N, C-alpha and C positions, 0 to 999 in steps of 0.2 A: 215426564221425570224432572225433578228440580236440578239435577247435575247436567242438564243439557243447556247449550246456548244456541239459538238460531242465528246463522250468520250466512247472508246471501240465500242460497236454495238449500242449505244443508244445516243439520244439527251437529254440533260437536260437543264431546263431554268434557267438562271441566277437569282440568289437570294441574295440580300444584306440586311444585318441587322446590325444596329449600325455601318456602314461604313466598314464592311468586308463582303466577301463573305461566304456564307452558303450553306449547303446541307441538305436534308430530309432524313428521313429512306428511303422513296419510291426511291430518286436519288440514294441512296447508293445500295440498292436492285436491281435496274434497271441496274446501270452500271457495276455492278459485276456479273449480270445474276444469282441473288440469288433468292429463291422463297420470295414471299412477307412476311414480318415479321421477316426475318433473321436479319436485323440490330436492329430491336427494341429488339429481344430476346438477342443479344448480349450486347446491352446497359442495359437492365434490369438485366442481370446477373453480370454486372460490374459497376452499377450506382453509387456505393460508391466511385469510383476511379475518376469520372468525376466531374468538378467544373462548377456550375450554373453561367453563365456571362463570363466564361473564355473558355470551352470546347464545351458548347452548351447554347441555350437559349430557353426557354419555352414560347410558345404563346397559349392563350386560344383560344377556337373555333371562338369568335367574332375578335380577333386579328388577327387569321390566315386568316379569311375572308376578313376583311378590308385591311390588309397589303399586303397579297398574292394572294387574290381572291380564295381561297382553303377552300372547306368545310371540316372541320376537327372536327367532333363532340367530341373528346377527347383531343382537343388541337393539337397542333404541337410542335415538337422539331426540332431546328435548329442547325446544327453543325459547328463549326469553323474548320479551317483546322486541328488545333491540335486535336481537338475532333474528327473529321473524322479519322485521323490516329491512334488515340487511339482505335476507334470502329472497325477498320478493322484489327487491329494489328494480330488478329487470321487468317485471309484470307491469305493463304500461297500458293495457286495455282498458276501457271503462269499467267493466266488471272489477278488474283488480283494484282500481282507485276505491270502488264502493266498497269492496269487501276489507280492504285495509282499513278504512276509516271506521268501519262497522265493527271490526274485531279489535281495534284499538279501543274504541269508545265502550262497547258492550261486552268486552271479554277480559282484556289486559287491565284496564283502567277501573273497572267496578272493584276489585279487590283493593287497590291503591287508594280509591275514594273512601272505602270503609276505613282503612288506616289512618287516612287524614282526619275523617269525622272522630275517630277515636282519639287521634292526638288533640283535636279541639277540646274533647272532653276532658282530657288529661290536662291541658292548659288551664281549663276552668278550675280543676280540682287544685292546680299549683297556686292560682289566684285566691282559692278559697283557704289553701293551707299557709298562704304569707301570714295571716294573723294569729295562726294556731300556737297556743301556749306550748305545745309539744315539741316544737321545733327550736333548735338551738339559734343563736344568733348567726352563725356561719351558715346554716342551711336558709335562714330567711334571706341573707344576702345572695345566696345562689338563686333562690327563687325570684327575687327582685330583678337579677340580671337576665335570667331566662325570660321572664315575662317582658322585658324590654327587646330582648334579642330575637324571640321568636317570629315577629313579623318579617324580619329581614334574612332568616334561614333558608336554605335550600330543603327540598323535601327529603333529601337523604339526611341532612342533619337534623331535621324534625323528628325522622324515624329514629335515629340514634338517641337523641333526648328523651325521646318517648320511652324508650326501654329504660333508661336511667330513672325516669320519673315514676314509671309504674312501680319499679323496685322500691322506690323511696315512698311513694304514696302508700304503697301495700304496708310497709312497715309502720308508718305513721298512724294509718287506719287502725291496725292491730294495737298500737299502743292507746289510741283514743277510746276504742272499746274496752280495753284493760281499766283505763281510768274511769270511764263511765260506770264500769261494774264496781269498782272500788268506792267510787261516791255514792252509789246506790246503797251499799251496805255500811257506809259510814267510814270506811277505811281512808286512810291518807293516800294522795295522789302522789306520784313521783315526776320530777321533770328531769329530761335528759341534758 
């Protein structure tokens, strides 16, 4: 199955929530070859240190069933990469180190790398747009500033900018197609 990732001696299904990959107590216990309930106990012992919506998400039983097809009578906790690393901080055996490295590189970061590749494509699109006739002078100045700033941005900032640029690029792409259609049929093009 394409939605499984092999980590250590186990296969876990890919789960995403709010645009990021997450893991459950069951996933953590399985890949770390720990008895069922180990991850939950660690979480309950240190719950005060975890931030809801940042380190983990809580889903009630209906949401767990509807969103993930999982029967969870007591609800379901989903851990982000940061939450996972906090939770397994106390797992220090050799297997734990190997699993942590593999889970981060093969599970969590795969999605992030895809977003960065997409960001790179959008950056290239920005560079191509810089000379576009359909851009206002203000938009050209913004694109120039972004082009210079991107190498110094954090990944979070790049992701934020990515969303804005995708929206703008989409608008300009539609305008360009419209202008191409008009020029094909000999009608006059307009600039914004």
